[in-house]
Structure formats: C-alpha cells, structure tokens
C-alpha positions in Angstrom: 125.5 98.9 120.3 127.3 96.3 118.1 127.2 96.6 114.9 126.3 92.7 114.1 123.5 93.8 116.7 122.4 96.9 114.9 122.8 95.1 111.6 120.5 92.8 112.6 117.9 95.2 114.6 117.7 97.4 110.6 117.3 93.4 108.9 113.8 93.1 111.4 112.9 96.5 110.9 114.0 96.2 106.8 112.5 93.0 106.4 108.8 92.8 107.9 107.2 96.9 107.8 105.0 95.1 109.9 106.8 95.2 112.7 106.6 99.1 113.4 108.5 101.1 116.1 108.9 101.4 119.1 108.1 97.0 118.9 111.5 96.3 116.6 113.0 98.3 119.4 111.7 96.4 122.4 112.0 93.0 120.3 116.1 93.4 119.4 116.3 94.3 123.6 114.9 91.8 124.5 117.1 89.4 122.2 120.2 91.6 122.5 119.8 93.9 125.3 120.9 97.0 124.1 118.8 100.0 125.4 119.9 102.2 122.9 117.5 99.7 120.5 114.4 101.8 122.5 112.5 105.0 122.1 112.7 107.5 125.3 109.5 107.3 125.9 109.1 103.7 126.3 111.9 103.5 127.8 111.2 106.1 130.9 107.4 103.9 131.0 110.0 100.7 131.1 112.2 102.6 133.9 108.0 104.1 136.2 106.7 100.5 135.7 109.9 98.6 137.1 110.7 96.5 134.3 113.4 98.1 132.9 115.5 95.2 133.5 113.9 92.9 130.1 115.5 95.2 128.3 119.5 94.6 130.0 120.9 91.7 129.0 121.0 88.5 131.3 120.9 84.6 131.3 117.0 84.6 129.9 119.4 86.2 126.6 121.1 83.5 126.2 119.2 80.8 127.4 116.5 80.6 125.4 118.5 80.4 121.9 120.6 77.9 123.8 117.7 75.8 124.6 116.0 76.3 120.5 119.6 74.9 119.4 120.2 72.3 121.9 116.3 70.8 121.8 116.8 70.4 118.5 120.3 68.8 118.1 120.4 66.2 120.7 117.4 64.3 118.6 119.9 64.6 115.8 123.3 64.5 116.3 123.4 63.2 120.0 123.7 64.3 123.3 127.9 65.0 123.6 127.4 66.9 119.2 125.0 69.0 121.1 126.5 70.1 123.9 129.5 70.7 121.9 127.6 73.6 119.4 126.1 74.7 122.4 128.9 75.4 123.8 129.9 77.3 121.1 127.1 78.7 120.8 127.4 80.7 123.9 131.2 81.8 123.3 129.4 83.5 119.6 126.3 84.9 121.0 129.5 86.4 123.9 131.2 87.7 121.0 128.0 88.6 119.3 126.9 91.2 121.6 129.5 92.4 123.8 131.6 90.3 126.8 129.3 92.9 128.9 129.8 91.5 132.4 126.1 89.7 132.8 126.1 88.3 129.4 130.1 86.6 130.4 128.2 85.5 134.2 125.6 84.2 132.1 127.8 82.4 129.8 129.8 80.7 132.5 127.0 79.6 134.4 125.3 78.1 131.4 128.1 76.6 130.2 128.5 74.7 133.7 125.3 73.3 133.4 126.2 72.0 129.8 128.7 70.7 131.6 127.2 69.1 133.7 124.2 67.7 132.0 127.2 66.5 129.5 129.2 64.5 132.3 126.2 63.4 133.7 126.9 65.0 137.4 124.1 66.9 139.4 124.4 71.0 138.2 123.9 72.8 141.7 122.8 76.3 141.0 124.3 78.4 144.0 127.9 76.2 144.0 127.9 78.0 139.8 126.9 81.6 140.6 129.7 81.0 143.3 132.8 79.7 140.5 130.9 82.3 137.9 131.1 85.4 140.4 134.4 84.9 142.4 135.8 84.2 138.9 134.7 87.4 137.2 135.3 89.4 140.0 139.5 87.6 140.5 139.7 88.8 136.4 138.3 92.1 137.0 137.9 93.2 141.0 136.5 96.4 138.6 133.3 95.0 137.8 132.0 94.4 141.5 131.2 98.0 141.1 129.5 97.9 136.9 125.7 98.3 138.1 124.3 95.8 135.6 126.5 93.0 136.6 125.9 93.7 140.6 121.9 93.6 139.9 122.0 91.0 137.2 124.3 88.6 139.8 121.3 89.7 143.2 118.8 88.7 140.8 120.5 85.2 139.6 121.3 85.0 143.6 117.5 86.1 144.5 116.2 83.1 142.1 118.1 80.7 143.5 117.2 80.8 146.8 114.0 82.0 146.7 112.7 81.5 143.5 112.4 77.5 143.0 111.5 74.8 145.9 113.9 72.8 147.3 115.2 69.5 145.5 116.3 67.7 148.6 114.5 64.2 150.4 110.8 66.1 151.4 110.2 67.5 148.0 111.0 64.5 146.3 109.0 62.8 149.1 106.3 65.0 147.9 106.7 64.2 144.0 106.1 60.9 144.4 103.4 61.5 146.4 102.1 62.8 144.1 102.8 61.1 140.7 101.2 57.6 142.8 98.4 60.1 143.9 96.4 60.0 146.8 92.5 60.4 146.4 91.4 60.4 149.3 92.9 63.5 149.8 91.9 65.1 146.4 88.5 64.6 147.9 88.9 65.7 150.3 90.4 69.2 147.8 87.8 69.5 145.4 85.0 70.2 147.6 87.2 72.9 149.6 87.6 74.1 146.1 85.4 77.6 145.9 83.1 78.1 143.2 86.4 79.8 141.1 88.9 78.2 141.1 86.4 75.0 140.0 86.3 76.5 136.9 90.2 78.5 136.3 92.5 75.3 134.9 95.3 74.8 137.2 97.9 74.9 134.5 97.2 78.9 134.6 96.8 79.6 138.5 100.3 78.0 138.7 102.0 79.4 136.2 100.9 82.5 137.4 102.1 81.7 140.8 105.3 80.4 138.9 105.6 83.6 137.6 105.3 85.8 140.8 107.8 83.6 143.4 110.4 84.1 140.2 109.6 87.8 139.8 109.1 88.2 144.1 112.5 86.4 143.9 114.6 88.1 141.7 113.6 91.5 143.6 113.5 90.4 146.7 117.7 91.4 146.4 117.9 93.8 143.7 115.0 96.1 144.8 117.7 97.1 148.2 120.3 97.5 146.0 117.7 100.2 142.9 116.9 102.1 146.8 121.1 102.5 147.1 121.8 103.6 143.7 118.4 105.2 142.1 116.8 106.3 145.4 113.7 105.3 143.0 111.0 102.3 143.8 108.3 100.8 141.1 104.9 99.8 144.0 103.6 98.2 140.9 106.6 96.9 139.3 105.1 93.3 141.6 102.2 92.8 138.5 103.9 94.7 135.8 106.7 91.8 135.7 103.5 89.6 136.3 101.3 90.7 133.7 104.6 90.6 131.5 106.6 87.9 132.5 104.8 85.1 131.1 105.2 86.5 127.0 108.9 87.4 127.5 109.9 83.6 126.9 108.7 83.0 123.9 108.8 85.6 123.0 112.8 86.1 122.8 112.7 82.3 121.3 110.0 83.6 119.2 112.5 87.1 117.5 115.6 84.7 117.0 113.1 82.6 114.9 112.1 85.5 112.6 114.8 86.6 112.4 116.6 83.1 110.3 113.6 82.5 108.8 113.5 86.2 107.3 117.3 85.1 106.1 116.1 81.9 104.6 112.9 83.0 103.2 111.5 87.1 103.2 107.9 85.6 103.1 108.4 83.5 105.6 109.8 85.8 108.1 107.4 88.7 107.5 104.6 85.6 108.3 106.3 84.6 112.0 107.0 88.6 112.0 103.4 88.8 111.7 102.7 87.3 115.7 106.1 89.4 117.0 103.9 92.0 116.7 101.0 90.7 118.5 102.9 89.7 121.2 105.2 93.4 120.9 102.0 95.0 121.2 100.0 93.4 123.8 103.8 94.1 125.8 104.1 97.3 124.9 100.2 98.6 125.6 100.5 96.8 129.0 104.6 98.4 130.3 102.4 101.8 129.2 99.7 100.5 131.0 101.8 100.3 133.8 104.5 103.7 133.9 100.5 105.4 134.1 99.3 104.1 137.4 99.3 106.4 139.8 102.1 106.4 142.4 103.8 103.9 140.1 107.0 105.2 140.9 107.8 107.1 144.2 111.2 108.4 145.6 113.2 107.6 148.2 
C-alpha cells in the first residue's frame, strides 16, 4: 500500500473512533483499492460472495472524486478551468495510489472523456477503451499478463457493450416519444399493472434494473477469465452485487468528503464518519451474509 494511502487510512481511523475495523479498512479499500487494508475474514467473504472487485482499483475510484471536483467547479470557474483541474486530479490520483495498470487505464479513459467535453466532441466509450488499452500495451506489453488489468479491461468492455442502452437514432426517437408523452399508451400500461407494481416507486424498480444490467454486463466477460485463473465461480455474485451496488458509489464519495471534512475540522469529520458507519455496517453484514449462503461459491 502506498504510504499516502496508509496515512489516509490512519487519519480516517484516528479522527473517528466510530468507524472501527473492519469498516475503516473496507472504506479505505473502496477509496484507494488497497486490499491489504482488509481483515482476512472479510477478504475471504468478498471472494466467496463474488464482490472482491469493490476492493480493486477501477474507473469508479477515479470517476467519483473527479465528479465531485468537476461538479463543484464548473459553476464557479467555468468549463475550461474545471476540466483542467479535473485532469490534474486524475494525474494526482494515479501518483497517489500508484500507477497500477487498472488505474492508468481508467485515468486515460477519464481524461479522454474530459477532453471530449472540453472540445465539444462526442465521447465514444468503445474508441476510448481501445485507445487506452492499445496504447498501454504498446507502452508495456507485459501488462497483458496482469490479472487486475485483464479483469478491469474486460469488465469495462462488458459495461460498454452490454451495460448501457444504445445511443442510436432509435433510442433518441424513443426518448423523444417518452418526453412528449403518449397518454393512450400510458392508460393501457396502467391497466396492465399488477397490484405490486402499482405501489413500487418507478425510480426504485428502474434503479434495480440498471444495477442488475450493469452487474451482469461487467461479469459477462470476466466470469470466463475468473474460471480460467481461479477455477472457482460465485453463484451468489449477481444477487450480492445487486444488493450492494447501490451503496458503493455514494459511500466512496462520502468517504472523500469525510476525509476532507476531518482535515478541515475534526468534529465535522466525525459527523460524516457516523454516516459512513451506517452504510459500511450494511455493506459488511450483506457481504458476510451472502458468503454464508450454502454453495455460494463452487470450484470447477
């Protein structure tokens, strides 16, 4: 673990005793991708439940602080300065956690996304993936044998190919029709709804569908790789990832807010850390529960 990451973990646990282990170690793993911060029991539970990827460096580790910075600065400093500072943040983060292949790939793709917005160009995720992965292998072909790089690259490719709706003309027409509204179709849909669907908020069902789609998309290309390397597969992985997926992003962002707030004023950091603990408690208990399900993981 880089010294800076270790210092951040020490700071986080010292400034707030309400975040004990394994919660503090899990939060640092979410923020910095440092598996060494995890107690062995929780690490094993992550493997069995098929959720170990949350403790690995990925694009999410970079995109969350990037969004926090860019969203706050665009209104204050304008798009150009905010974009430049976001790029600086990406470089700092890579140096902060160490230039591992997975985080370098994420930084390249994130930088291309920022540049596309800055230049007013369309961001093509598949092209960006190809440029990042191809450029890295040209620079250092040995990265191709790095398991974390393989998993990160294939998970990202799976999300690009299968995790998002097509942005073609048909989708645009569908969106336009939705915005304009078709009252007759809505009335027909209302008649078809079951009693359960009538009280479940649409936002909740939509969120579950999105999380499940992204989970399955990311695993579509990584499951064969995991079988090849580890000869083991987690049967509860889709359900486990669906159960915890909604909390990973907000919790990671909240972790950054907690650290910054604690540096500014200790009581404020403690207040945020109490909220951290609530989410972390849910996360830890869910992972442990899923890992104890019979036949949660089987060897092949």
